[in-house]
GUFI-10727 format. One record per residue (C-alpha): residue number from 1; y, z, x; residue in three letters. Coordinates in steps of 0.2 Angstrom, whole numbers, plus 5000, padded with zeros to 4 digits. Layout:
NUM:Y:Z:X:ALA
...
//
This chain:
1:5824:5311:4269:MET
2:5826:5319:4252:PRO
3:5812:5331:4247:GLY
4:5805:5321:4233:GLN
5:5804:5305:4244:ALA
6:5796:5315:4258:LEU
7:5783:5322:4246:SER
8:5779:5304:4241:ARG
9:5777:5299:4259:LEU
10:5765:5313:4263:LEU
11:5755:5309:4248:ASP
12:5751:5292:4255:ARG
13:5745:5299:4271:LEU
14:5727:5304:4275:PRO
15:5732:5320:4283:PHE
16:5748:5331:4282:GLY
17:5752:5348:4274:ARG
18:5738:5360:4270:SER
19:5746:5366:4254:VAL
20:5755:5355:4241:ILE
21:5765:5363:4227:ASP
22:5754:5379:4231:GLY
23:5738:5369:4229:VAL
24:5726:5370:4244:PRO
25:5723:5352:4251:ALA
26:5712:5357:4267:ALA
27:5694:5358:4269:PRO
28:5686:5374:4262:PRO
29:5675:5385:4272:GLN
30:5659:5382:4261:HIS
31:5646:5371:4269:LEU
32:5631:5363:4261:PRO
33:5613:5370:4264:HIS
34:5597:5360:4267:ARG
35:5583:5360:4255:GLU
36:5565:5359:4261:PRO
37:5557:5341:4262:THR
38:5538:5337:4259:HIS
39:5532:5320:4266:VAL
40:5518:5310:4257:PHE
41:5509:5294:4262:GLN
42:5508:5285:4246:GLY
43:5511:5290:4228:PHE
44:5494:5296:4223:GLU
45:5496:5314:4228:SER
46:5514:5317:4222:LEU
47:5516:5333:4212:PRO
48:5520:5330:4194:GLU
49:5538:5335:4188:ALA
50:5534:5347:4173:ASP
51:5551:5353:4169:GLY
52:5560:5349:4153:PRO
53:5570:5334:4161:ARG
54:5556:5330:4173:ARG
55:5567:5332:4188:LEU
56:5556:5342:4200:GLY
57:5557:5359:4208:THR
58:5571:5356:4221:GLY
59:5559:5351:4235:ILE
60:5564:5335:4242:THR
61:5551:5321:4242:LEU
62:5549:5308:4255:LEU
63:5536:5295:4251:VAL
64:5531:5281:4263:HIS
65:5525:5266:4253:HIS
66:5508:5260:4259:PRO
67:5513:5242:4257:GLN
68:5532:5240:4256:PRO
69:5540:5223:4253:ARG
70:5550:5216:4267:PRO
71:5569:5216:4266:PRO
72:5577:5200:4260:ARG
73:5585:5195:4277:ASP
74:5595:5201:4292:HIS
75:5609:5209:4281:LEU
76:5609:5227:4274:LEU
77:5609:5224:4255:ARG
78:5613:5240:4245:VAL
79:5615:5245:4227:MET
80:5621:5261:4218:THR
81:5617:5264:4200:TYR
82:5619:5279:4189:ASN
83:5605:5275:4176:ILE
84:5609:5288:4163:LEU
85:5599:5304:4159:LEU
86:5584:5299:4169:GLY
87:5584:5281:4162:GLY
88:5587:5284:4144:GLU
89:5588:5266:4140:ARG
90:5571:5262:4147:ARG
91:5568:5245:4140:GLU
92:5584:5238:4146:LEU
93:5582:5247:4163:LEU
94:5565:5239:4166:GLU
95:5571:5222:4161:ARG
96:5586:5223:4172:TYR
97:5575:5228:4188:PHE
98:5563:5214:4183:ALA
99:5577:5202:4183:THR
100:5583:5207:4200:LEU
101:5566:5204:4207:GLU
102:5563:5188:4198:GLU
103:5580:5180:4203:THR
104:5579:5186:4221:GLY
105:5594:5198:4219:ARG
106:5584:5214:4222:MET
107:5593:5224:4236:PRO
108:5584:5232:4250:ASP
109:5591:5249:4247:VAL
110:5595:5257:4230:ILE
111:5603:5274:4227:ALA
112:5600:5281:4209:LEU
113:5609:5295:4201:GLN
114:5603:5304:4185:GLU
115:5586:5298:4189:ALA
116:5570:5307:4183:SER
117:5556:5309:4196:GLN
118:5544:5298:4185:PRO
119:5557:5284:4184:THR
120:5561:5284:4203:ALA
121:5543:5284:4207:VAL
122:5538:5270:4196:GLU
123:5552:5259:4202:LEU
124:5548:5263:4220:ALA
125:5529:5260:4218:ARG
126:5530:5244:4208:ASP
127:5544:5235:4218:TYR
128:5538:5240:4236:GLY
129:5551:5253:4241:PHE
130:5549:5269:4252:HIS
131:5556:5283:4242:LEU
132:5566:5300:4244:THR
133:5569:5310:4228:TYR
134:5577:5326:4224:GLN
135:5580:5335:4208:GLY
136:5577:5352:4200:ARG
137:5576:5358:4182:ASP
138:5565:5374:4185:ILE
139:5568:5389:4195:ARG
140:5587:5389:4197:GLY
141:5602:5379:4192:PRO
142:5599:5361:4188:VAL
143:5601:5348:4201:VAL
144:5602:5331:4192:ASN
145:5589:5318:4200:GLY
146:5595:5307:4214:LYS
147:5584:5294:4223:ALA
148:5585:5282:4238:ILE
149:5573:5268:4237:LEU
150:5572:5258:4254:SER
151:5562:5243:4260:ARG
152:5568:5248:4277:HIS
153:5558:5262:4285:PRO
154:5564:5280:4280:ILE
155:5564:5290:4297:LEU
156:5571:5306:4289:GLU
157:5576:5313:4272:ALA
158:5584:5329:4266:ALA
159:5594:5335:4251:HIS
160:5610:5345:4256:PHE
161:5615:5356:4241:THR
162:5634:5360:4240:TYR
163:5639:5378:4242:ASP
164:5645:5384:4225:PHE
165:5647:5403:4225:PRO
166:5644:5411:4208:GLU
167:5661:5419:4207:ASP
168:5668:5401:4209:ALA
169:5657:5394:4196:ARG
170:5662:5408:4184:ALA
171:5680:5405:4187:ALA
172:5678:5386:4184:ALA
173:5669:5389:4168:ILE
174:5683:5400:4163:ALA
175:5696:5387:4167:ARG
176:5687:5374:4158:GLN
177:5683:5385:4143:GLY
178:5665:5380:4141:PHE
179:5650:5378:4153:VAL
180:5647:5359:4152:GLY
181:5640:5352:4168:GLU
182:5646:5367:4178:LEU
183:5629:5375:4177:ASP
184:5623:5362:4188:GLU
185:5622:5362:4207:ASP
186:5628:5346:4216:ARG
187:5624:5339:4233:GLY
188:5620:5324:4244:ALA
189:5603:5316:4246:LEU
190:5602:5310:4264:PHE
191:5591:5297:4271:ALA
192:5591:5290:4289:LEU
193:5584:5272:4288:ILE
194:5578:5260:4302:ASP
195:5588:5244:4299:VAL
196:5579:5232:4312:TYR
197:5579:5245:4325:GLY
198:5596:5253:4321:HIS
199:5597:5270:4312:PRO
200:5609:5270:4297:VAL
201:5613:5286:4288:ALA
202:5614:5286:4269:LEU
203:5622:5300:4258:TYR
204:5619:5297:4239:ASN
205:5630:5308:4229:VAL
206:5633:5313:4211:HIS
207:5649:5324:4211:HIS
208:5656:5336:4198:THR
209:5668:5328:4185:LEU
210:5676:5341:4174:GLY
211:5684:5352:4188:ASP
212:5695:5343:4200:SER
213:5696:5357:4213:GLY
214:5677:5357:4213:ILE
215:5676:5339:4215:ASN
216:5688:5340:4230:ALA
217:5678:5353:4238:GLY
218:5662:5342:4236:GLN
219:5671:5328:4245:LEU
220:5675:5340:4260:TRP
221:5657:5346:4260:GLN
222:5651:5328:4261:LEU
223:5662:5325:4276:GLN
224:5655:5340:4285:SER
225:5638:5331:4283:LEU
226:5645:5314:4290:VAL
227:5653:5323:4305:HIS
228:5636:5331:4309:ALA
229:5629:5314:4313:ARG
230:5645:5307:4322:ASP
231:5642:5290:4329:GLY
232:5628:5285:4317:VAL
233:5633:5270:4306:PRO
234:5634:5279:4289:SER
235:5636:5274:4270:ILE
236:5641:5287:4257:ALA
237:5638:5280:4240:LEU
238:5634:5285:4222:GLY
239:5644:5292:4207:ASP
240:5659:5301:4214:PHE
241:5665:5305:4196:ASN
242:5683:5302:4202:ALA
243:5692:5285:4200:ASN
244:5691:5279:4218:ILE
245:5704:5265:4214:ASN
246:5718:5277:4213:VAL
247:5724:5282:4230:LYS
248:5742:5289:4227:HIS
249:5753:5296:4214:HIS
250:5765:5282:4213:TYR
251:5771:5267:4223:SER
252:5787:5266:4232:LEU
253:5788:5249:4224:LEU
254:5797:5247:4207:PRO
255:5784:5245:4193:ASN
256:5789:5228:4188:PRO
257:5784:5222:4205:LEU
258:5767:5229:4202:ARG
259:5764:5222:4185:LYS
260:5747:5214:4190:HIS
261:5743:5222:4207:GLU
262:5727:5232:4209:PRO
263:5728:5249:4200:THR
264:5731:5260:4215:GLU
265:5742:5274:4208:THR
266:5742:5287:4195:VAL
267:5757:5279:4187:LYS
268:5749:5262:4188:ASP
269:5734:5269:4178:TYR
270:5745:5277:4165:GLU
271:5755:5262:4163:ASN
272:5740:5250:4160:ARG
273:5727:5261:4152:TYR
274:5736:5276:4145:GLY
275:5724:5290:4138:ASP
276:5708:5279:4136:VAL
277:5692:5290:4135:HIS
278:5677:5280:4141:PRO
279:5660:5284:4135:SER
280:5657:5292:4152:VAL
281:5671:5300:4162:GLY
282:5687:5309:4157:ASP
283:5703:5307:4147:TRP
284:5716:5296:4155:GLY
285:5718:5296:4173:VAL
286:5707:5311:4175:GLY
287:5704:5322:4190:ASN
288:5711:5309:4202:ILE
289:5728:5314:4196:GLY
290:5725:5331:4206:ASP
291:5732:5329:4223:VAL
292:5718:5339:4230:ARG
293:5705:5325:4226:VAL
294:5716:5312:4233:ARG
295:5719:5321:4249:ARG
296:5700:5324:4251:ALA
297:5697:5306:4247:LEU
298:5710:5300:4260:HIS
299:5701:5311:4273:ALA
300:5684:5303:4269:LEU
301:5691:5286:4270:GLU
302:5698:5290:4287:HIS
303:5680:5292:4293:GLU
304:5671:5279:4281:LEU
305:5683:5266:4274:PRO
306:5682:5259:4257:ASP
307:5674:5241:4258:PRO
308:5685:5236:4243:LEU
309:5699:5234:4256:ARG
310:5688:5226:4269:ARG
311:5675:5215:4261:ALA
312:5676:5197:4263:ARG
313:5671:5194:4245:GLU
314:5674:5204:4229:LEU
315:5667:5198:4213:ARG
316:5661:5204:4196:VAL
317:5645:5197:4187:ARG
318:5650:5194:4169:MET
319:5638:5197:4154:PRO
320:5634:5178:4154:ASP
321:5629:5179:4173:GLY
322:5645:5169:4179:SER
323:5655:5176:4193:LEU
324:5673:5181:4192:LEU
325:5684:5187:4207:ARG
326:5697:5201:4204:PRO
327:5711:5190:4211:ASP
328:5706:5176:4198:GLU
329:5707:5189:4184:ALA
330:5724:5195:4190:ARG
331:5730:5177:4191:GLU
332:5724:5174:4173:MET
333:5733:5190:4168:LEU
334:5749:5185:4176:VAL
335:5748:5168:4167:ALA
336:5750:5178:4151:GLY
337:5738:5167:4141:LYS
338:5729:5181:4133:CYS
339:5739:5194:4123:PRO
340:5740:5212:4130:LYS
341:5726:5223:4123:ASN
342:5716:5208:4116:SER
343:5698:5207:4119:GLU
344:5700:5194:4133:GLN
345:5714:5204:4141:TRP
346:5704:5220:4141:LEU
347:5689:5212:4150:ARG
348:5700:5203:4163:LEU
349:5708:5220:4167:GLN
350:5691:5228:4169:ASP
351:5687:5213:4182:VAL
352:5704:5215:4190:ALA
353:5700:5233:4194:ASP
354:5681:5231:4197:MET
355:5678:5245:4184:SER
356:5661:5253:4184:THR
357:5661:5263:4168:LEU
358:5657:5256:4150:ASN
359:5667:5262:4135:SER
360:5662:5264:4117:LEU
361:5672:5255:4104:PRO
362:5687:5264:4097:ASP
363:5691:5267:4079:GLY
364:5695:5249:4077:HIS
365:5679:5243:4084:GLY
366:5688:5237:4100:VAL
367:5680:5241:4117:VAL
368:5693:5248:4128:PRO
369:5695:5244:4147:ALA
370:5692:5259:4157:THR
371:5700:5255:4173:GLY
372:5689:5267:4182:LYS
373:5678:5264:4197:ARG
374:5667:5280:4199:PHE
375:5653:5271:4208:ASP
376:5656:5264:4225:THR
377:5652:5264:4244:PHE
378:5661:5271:4259:PHE
379:5655:5264:4275:ALA
380:5659:5267:4294:SER
381:5667:5254:4305:HIS
382:5650:5249:4312:GLN
383:5645:5241:4296:LEU
384:5655:5225:4291:GLU
385:5656:5223:4272:PRO
386:5653:5205:4267:LEU
387:5651:5207:4248:LEU
388:5656:5220:4235:LEU
389:5650:5216:4217:GLU
390:5650:5225:4201:VAL
391:5637:5219:4188:ASP
392:5643:5218:4170:HIS
393:5627:5209:4165:SER
394:5617:5224:4159:THR
395:5619:5238:4146:GLU
396:5605:5248:4153:ALA
397:5617:5263:4157:SER
398:5635:5269:4153:ASP
399:5638:5265:4171:HIS
400:5637:5248:4179:LEU
401:5627:5244:4195:PRO
402:5637:5240:4211:SER
403:5631:5230:4226:PHE
404:5637:5229:4244:ALA
405:5631:5218:4258:ASP
406:5634:5224:4276:PHE
407:5631:5217:4293:ARG
408:5628:5229:4306:LEU
409:5640:5226:4320:ARG
410:5632:5221:4337:ASP
411:5615:5222:4329:ALA
412:5602:5210:4337:ARG
413:5589:5202:4327:HIS
//
């Protein structure tokens, strides 16, 4: 087989060579470390978050709600949502959660990223959730706030901070040319919840965006945590800061045959979206163009498959509340009834790829399609995905909330 074709094939496999074009593509030796956890019965005695961003001290909080509301039904209903700088668009955020509760759509488990401690506590207290929270904006590098809210009992909680040696941090800053987010530590907020007598492990993440090598290393460190609880049904969810849709560099199929197939390759993305810069994220295809990120992602999916490929139902909730499936959007694109790059075409492309990032208008006042799904779930085979939904009906953040409904296989209720 010619060398180029072999390289393409290896790039499509979850495992293979440890080095590609001189770039390491194997797990690093660094491992995350566990931060201390303090447990509270109720919200009254919680320490206040006094730092400038009100993120906390780096001690993980586990709060048992004295009167939790019951889960909706026998399914495990989960949401992930990056709420933007601690809930910067506060009024819209409060209105959105109120709407979820009033319409019976409130999930039983919520993973938040970029959450301040007061916002996470208020949502958990007011809507009847147990809570685990981790953040740090004093005494050390910032850890942006992450929270898991659960109406199922939380049996155990901890934050695992990814190892990030200072020499690696300095080298990354030198490569990037500015500090940006690289002064932050990243990690996974872990919670073991009791779903009708069955333990389920959750790993809420908010990974590094600007350096693809660091992002890949964080994916490998996440996998070390999942492996440590081998056999326990698990969900890794959150803001992966990499376009999870893009699995490979390019397809073996000719481009014309992939005209309106899902955007699954770097070449697909470049052909459809070009160098669009969403209001959050990175230019063009971004860090998923680095084979190290894709290789680490393939390995994670070997353990925790992406529900996008397995869910019985995929849908996007539109701004008017209506529901549209990705395959319906692709059919409309194939029909060619809306000109390319028209407003309708852009919105249909967002639905077709279940994008989770918003964009700011460009110089002509047009809101681009981003084509990026940063916010997602990876779930083990014991969890059958029934529904995956992206909600475009709120502007409370620069990310869009994503929902998934799972059935625990062989669970008895």
